[in-house]
A tleap script that builds the chain and sets N, CA, C and O, in Angstrom:
source leaprc.protein.ff14SB
mol = sequence {
  NMET ILE ALA LEU ALA ILE ALA ALA PRO PRO
  SER SER HIE PHE ILE PHE ILE PRO VAL VAL
  LEU LEU LEU GLY ILE VAL ILE GLY PHE MET
  MET GLY SER ARG ALA THR ARG ASP ALA PHE
  ARG LEU GLU GLN ARG LYS ALA ALA GLU ARG
  GLU GLU ARG ARG VAL ARG ARG GLN ALA GLU
  ALA GLU ALA ARG CLYS
}
set mol.1.N position { 10.606 24.484 -27.586 }
set mol.1.CA position { 10.737 23.433 -26.375 }
set mol.1.C position { 10.462 24.400 -25.194 }
set mol.1.O position { 10.791 25.586 -25.204 }
set mol.2.N position { 9.779 23.726 -24.103 }
set mol.2.CA position { 9.542 24.600 -22.982 }
set mol.2.C position { 10.658 23.861 -21.988 }
set mol.2.O position { 10.795 22.648 -21.830 }
set mol.3.N position { 11.357 24.852 -21.412 }
set mol.3.CA position { 12.288 24.475 -20.327 }
set mol.3.C position { 11.615 24.758 -19.102 }
set mol.3.O position { 10.949 25.788 -18.993 }
set mol.4.N position { 11.736 23.874 -18.100 }
set mol.4.CA position { 11.313 23.863 -16.691 }
set mol.4.C position { 12.396 24.555 -15.688 }
set mol.4.O position { 13.512 24.082 -15.475 }
set mol.5.N position { 12.006 25.472 -15.242 }
set mol.5.CA position { 13.020 26.059 -14.170 }
set mol.5.C position { 12.884 25.416 -12.902 }
set mol.5.O position { 11.825 25.496 -12.281 }
set mol.6.N position { 14.001 24.700 -12.409 }
set mol.6.CA position { 13.946 24.147 -11.004 }
set mol.6.C position { 14.611 24.812 -10.012 }
set mol.6.O position { 15.839 24.882 -10.042 }
set mol.7.N position { 13.986 25.297 -9.162 }
set mol.7.CA position { 14.676 26.141 -8.079 }
set mol.7.C position { 15.037 25.248 -6.709 }
set mol.7.O position { 14.405 24.255 -6.350 }
set mol.8.N position { 16.010 25.733 -6.135 }
set mol.8.CA position { 16.377 25.124 -4.915 }
set mol.8.C position { 15.281 25.042 -3.917 }
set mol.8.O position { 14.581 26.055 -3.901 }
set mol.9.N position { 14.946 24.115 -3.086 }
set mol.9.CA position { 13.920 24.205 -2.155 }
set mol.9.C position { 14.183 25.296 -1.040 }
set mol.9.O position { 15.333 25.645 -0.775 }
set mol.10.N position { 13.290 25.722 -0.520 }
set mol.10.CA position { 13.504 26.735 0.623 }
set mol.10.C position { 14.195 26.175 1.695 }
set mol.10.O position { 14.255 24.948 1.763 }
set mol.11.N position { 14.814 26.978 2.682 }
set mol.11.CA position { 15.418 26.427 3.726 }
set mol.11.C position { 14.445 25.915 4.747 }
set mol.11.O position { 14.860 25.139 5.608 }
set mol.12.N position { 13.189 26.282 4.726 }
set mol.12.CA position { 12.327 25.402 5.681 }
set mol.12.C position { 12.027 24.039 5.302 }
set mol.12.O position { 11.473 23.298 6.114 }
set mol.13.N position { 12.389 23.575 3.965 }
set mol.13.CA position { 12.172 22.330 3.539 }
set mol.13.C position { 13.240 21.420 4.320 }
set mol.13.O position { 12.990 20.281 4.714 }
set mol.14.N position { 14.356 22.024 4.472 }
set mol.14.CA position { 15.508 21.198 5.320 }
set mol.14.C position { 15.127 21.034 6.561 }
set mol.14.O position { 15.688 20.153 7.212 }
set mol.15.N position { 14.216 21.739 7.101 }
set mol.15.CA position { 14.005 21.615 8.498 }
set mol.15.C position { 12.788 20.807 8.712 }
set mol.15.O position { 12.696 20.056 9.683 }
set mol.16.N position { 11.753 20.950 7.742 }
set mol.16.CA position { 10.277 20.367 7.803 }
set mol.16.C position { 10.574 18.682 7.540 }
set mol.16.O position { 10.093 17.795 8.245 }
set mol.17.N position { 11.334 18.495 6.550 }
set mol.17.CA position { 11.386 16.849 6.141 }
set mol.17.C position { 11.971 16.147 7.312 }
set mol.17.O position { 11.415 15.119 7.699 }
set mol.18.N position { 12.931 16.546 7.862 }
set mol.18.CA position { 13.729 15.628 8.994 }
set mol.18.C position { 12.816 15.546 10.048 }
set mol.18.O position { 12.617 14.467 10.605 }
set mol.19.N position { 12.106 16.805 10.458 }
set mol.19.CA position { 11.080 16.871 11.789 }
set mol.19.C position { 9.960 15.727 11.586 }
set mol.19.O position { 9.634 14.906 12.443 }
set mol.20.N position { 9.386 15.847 10.154 }
set mol.20.CA position { 8.341 14.987 10.011 }
set mol.20.C position { 8.790 13.441 9.996 }
set mol.20.O position { 7.999 12.597 10.415 }
set mol.21.N position { 9.905 13.114 9.572 }
set mol.21.CA position { 10.481 11.855 9.436 }
set mol.21.C position { 10.673 11.447 11.014 }
set mol.21.O position { 10.184 10.387 11.405 }
set mol.22.N position { 11.278 12.167 11.774 }
set mol.22.CA position { 11.540 11.971 13.095 }
set mol.22.C position { 10.313 11.680 13.957 }
set mol.22.O position { 10.266 10.803 14.818 }
set mol.23.N position { 9.294 12.544 13.617 }
set mol.23.CA position { 8.045 12.481 14.276 }
set mol.23.C position { 7.451 11.153 13.922 }
set mol.23.O position { 6.928 10.492 14.819 }
set mol.24.N position { 7.489 10.667 12.588 }
set mol.24.CA position { 6.836 9.373 11.977 }
set mol.24.C position { 7.408 8.347 12.739 }
set mol.24.O position { 6.716 7.423 13.164 }
set mol.25.N position { 8.855 8.445 12.990 }
set mol.25.CA position { 9.620 7.337 13.637 }
set mol.25.C position { 9.144 7.012 15.088 }
set mol.25.O position { 8.958 5.863 15.490 }
set mol.26.N position { 8.945 8.275 15.920 }
set mol.26.CA position { 8.558 8.159 17.050 }
set mol.26.C position { 7.168 7.744 17.390 }
set mol.26.O position { 6.923 7.085 18.401 }
set mol.27.N position { 6.176 8.169 16.464 }
set mol.27.CA position { 4.859 7.555 16.575 }
set mol.27.C position { 4.801 6.151 16.265 }
set mol.27.O position { 4.102 5.411 16.957 }
set mol.28.N position { 5.519 5.680 15.218 }
set mol.28.CA position { 5.613 4.454 14.917 }
set mol.28.C position { 6.089 3.406 15.859 }
set mol.28.O position { 5.650 2.264 15.994 }
set mol.29.N position { 7.185 4.068 16.565 }
set mol.29.CA position { 7.631 3.063 17.671 }
set mol.29.C position { 6.713 3.139 18.876 }
set mol.29.O position { 6.609 2.106 19.538 }
set mol.30.N position { 6.043 4.196 19.253 }
set mol.30.CA position { 5.061 4.187 20.264 }
set mol.30.C position { 3.847 3.286 20.035 }
set mol.30.O position { 3.346 2.670 20.976 }
set mol.31.N position { 3.355 3.204 18.745 }
set mol.31.CA position { 2.364 2.480 18.288 }
set mol.31.C position { 2.698 0.930 18.095 }
set mol.31.O position { 1.828 0.074 18.248 }
set mol.32.N position { 3.963 0.638 17.761 }
set mol.32.CA position { 4.438 -0.587 17.595 }
set mol.32.C position { 4.575 -1.264 19.024 }
set mol.32.O position { 4.235 -2.428 19.238 }
set mol.33.N position { 5.132 -0.375 20.018 }
set mol.33.CA position { 5.386 -1.037 21.324 }
set mol.33.C position { 4.158 -1.277 21.945 }
set mol.33.O position { 4.164 -2.168 22.793 }
set mol.34.N position { 3.043 -0.661 21.714 }
set mol.34.CA position { 1.636 -0.807 22.333 }
set mol.34.C position { 1.077 -2.049 21.791 }
set mol.34.O position { 0.542 -2.887 22.517 }
set mol.35.N position { 1.196 -2.177 20.508 }
set mol.35.CA position { 0.761 -3.374 19.691 }
set mol.35.C position { 1.550 -4.674 20.311 }
set mol.35.O position { 0.933 -5.725 20.490 }
set mol.36.N position { 2.704 -4.573 20.573 }
set mol.36.CA position { 3.525 -5.712 21.111 }
set mol.36.C position { 3.124 -6.005 22.453 }
set mol.36.O position { 3.018 -7.201 22.723 }
set mol.37.N position { 2.856 -5.099 23.431 }
set mol.37.CA position { 2.285 -5.313 24.696 }
set mol.37.C position { 0.964 -5.883 24.776 }
set mol.37.O position { 0.634 -6.718 25.619 }
set mol.38.N position { 0.197 -5.401 23.854 }
set mol.38.CA position { -1.037 -5.985 23.771 }
set mol.38.C position { -1.107 -7.396 23.366 }
set mol.38.O position { -1.835 -8.191 23.960 }
set mol.39.N position { -0.365 -7.724 22.369 }
set mol.39.CA position { -0.184 -9.071 21.930 }
set mol.39.C position { 0.498 -9.961 23.000 }
set mol.39.O position { 0.167 -11.144 23.076 }
set mol.40.N position { 1.378 -9.474 23.781 }
set mol.40.CA position { 2.078 -10.306 24.803 }
set mol.40.C position { 0.925 -10.496 25.899 }
set mol.40.O position { 0.901 -11.586 26.471 }
set mol.41.N position { 0.141 -9.709 26.181 }
set mol.41.CA position { -0.837 -9.802 27.303 }
set mol.41.C position { -1.824 -10.787 26.824 }
set mol.41.O position { -2.265 -11.629 27.606 }
set mol.42.N position { -2.197 -10.741 25.612 }
set mol.42.CA position { -3.297 -11.692 25.032 }
set mol.42.C position { -2.837 -13.037 25.114 }
set mol.42.O position { -3.567 -13.955 25.488 }
set mol.43.N position { -1.498 -13.200 24.732 }
set mol.43.CA position { -0.925 -14.668 24.729 }
set mol.43.C position { -0.692 -15.079 26.036 }
set mol.43.O position { -0.654 -16.299 26.193 }
set mol.44.N position { -0.508 -14.301 27.123 }
set mol.44.CA position { -0.389 -14.745 28.439 }
set mol.44.C position { -1.768 -15.068 29.072 }
set mol.44.O position { -1.924 -15.969 29.896 }
set mol.45.N position { -2.866 -14.165 28.568 }
set mol.45.CA position { -4.226 -14.722 29.024 }
set mol.45.C position { -4.605 -16.054 28.384 }
set mol.45.O position { -5.218 -16.848 29.098 }
set mol.46.N position { -4.337 -16.377 27.210 }
set mol.46.CA position { -4.661 -17.562 26.452 }
set mol.46.C position { -3.904 -18.708 27.193 }
set mol.46.O position { -4.437 -19.776 27.494 }
set mol.47.N position { -2.556 -18.364 27.465 }
set mol.47.CA position { -1.826 -19.612 28.197 }
set mol.47.C position { -2.631 -19.770 29.524 }
set mol.47.O position { -2.939 -20.924 29.820 }
set mol.48.N position { -2.998 -18.807 30.328 }
set mol.48.CA position { -3.617 -19.022 31.533 }
set mol.48.C position { -4.974 -19.807 31.482 }
set mol.48.O position { -5.283 -20.669 32.306 }
set mol.49.N position { -5.769 -19.403 30.394 }
set mol.49.CA position { -6.722 -20.295 30.095 }
set mol.49.C position { -6.592 -21.660 29.703 }
set mol.49.O position { -7.360 -22.526 30.121 }
set mol.50.N position { -5.704 -21.874 28.961 }
set mol.50.CA position { -5.365 -23.130 28.618 }
set mol.50.C position { -5.064 -23.970 29.942 }
set mol.50.O position { -5.581 -25.071 30.137 }
set mol.51.N position { -4.210 -23.376 30.808 }
set mol.51.CA position { -3.767 -24.015 31.926 }
set mol.51.C position { -4.939 -24.374 32.867 }
set mol.51.O position { -5.083 -25.467 33.415 }
set mol.52.N position { -5.753 -23.307 32.979 }
set mol.52.CA position { -7.128 -23.537 33.753 }
set mol.52.C position { -7.944 -24.766 33.284 }
set mol.52.O position { -8.560 -25.534 34.024 }
set mol.53.N position { -7.844 -24.833 31.840 }
set mol.53.CA position { -8.730 -26.031 31.248 }
set mol.53.C position { -8.033 -27.210 31.689 }
set mol.53.O position { -8.625 -28.179 32.164 }
set mol.54.N position { -6.667 -27.137 31.527 }
set mol.54.CA position { -5.918 -28.537 31.684 }
set mol.54.C position { -6.080 -28.901 33.115 }
set mol.54.O position { -6.196 -30.096 33.385 }
set mol.55.N position { -6.104 -27.981 34.099 }
set mol.55.CA position { -6.248 -28.425 35.526 }
set mol.55.C position { -7.607 -28.978 35.778 }
set mol.55.O position { -7.725 -30.017 36.427 }
set mol.56.N position { -8.692 -28.313 35.279 }
set mol.56.CA position { -10.087 -28.620 35.291 }
set mol.56.C position { -10.244 -30.094 34.721 }
set mol.56.O position { -10.834 -30.949 35.381 }
set mol.57.N position { -9.728 -30.348 33.548 }
set mol.57.CA position { -9.711 -31.676 32.878 }
set mol.57.C position { -9.131 -32.717 33.937 }
set mol.57.O position { -9.739 -33.755 34.197 }
set mol.58.N position { -8.046 -32.411 34.470 }
set mol.58.CA position { -7.220 -33.434 35.064 }
set mol.58.C position { -8.126 -33.682 36.428 }
set mol.58.O position { -8.244 -34.775 36.983 }
set mol.59.N position { -8.670 -32.587 36.806 }
set mol.59.CA position { -9.475 -32.948 38.180 }
set mol.59.C position { -10.782 -33.689 37.911 }
set mol.59.O position { -11.275 -34.474 38.721 }
set mol.60.N position { -11.270 -33.416 36.822 }
set mol.60.CA position { -12.495 -34.174 36.380 }
set mol.60.C position { -12.146 -35.687 35.977 }
set mol.60.O position { -13.032 -36.541 36.009 }
set mol.61.N position { -10.968 -35.965 35.635 }
set mol.61.CA position { -10.425 -37.308 35.336 }
set mol.61.C position { -10.094 -38.020 36.665 }
set mol.61.O position { -10.381 -39.205 36.834 }
set mol.62.N position { -9.531 -37.326 37.533 }
set mol.62.CA position { -9.323 -37.865 38.870 }
set mol.62.C position { -10.532 -38.253 39.722 }
set mol.62.O position { -10.513 -39.221 40.483 }
set mol.63.N position { -11.574 -37.454 39.556 }
set mol.63.CA position { -12.830 -37.590 40.242 }
set mol.63.C position { -13.654 -38.867 39.578 }
set mol.63.O position { -14.522 -39.447 40.230 }
set mol.64.N position { -13.380 -39.176 38.506 }
set mol.64.CA position { -14.050 -40.233 37.664 }
set mol.64.C position { -13.456 -41.626 38.362 }
set mol.64.O position { -14.234 -42.552 38.590 }
set mol.65.N position { -12.195 -41.718 38.655 }
set mol.65.CA position { -11.283 -42.761 39.080 }
set mol.65.C position { -11.793 -43.446 40.498 }
set mol.65.O position { -11.142 -44.354 41.014 }
savepdb mol mol.pdb
quit
């Protein structure tokens, strides 16, 4: 039977893993906040376009009267 020798990870492992985890959290937060900002701007633009169309239709309806 073959026994596998499992050694303790090196000390750099205990520094590298948390740094990578923290870096991933920061990058994810930045990308998520950018996506949220972009989605909010898109929604505002759509709302403004809907309002413009509504005003235009209302003006056209008033012009017909």
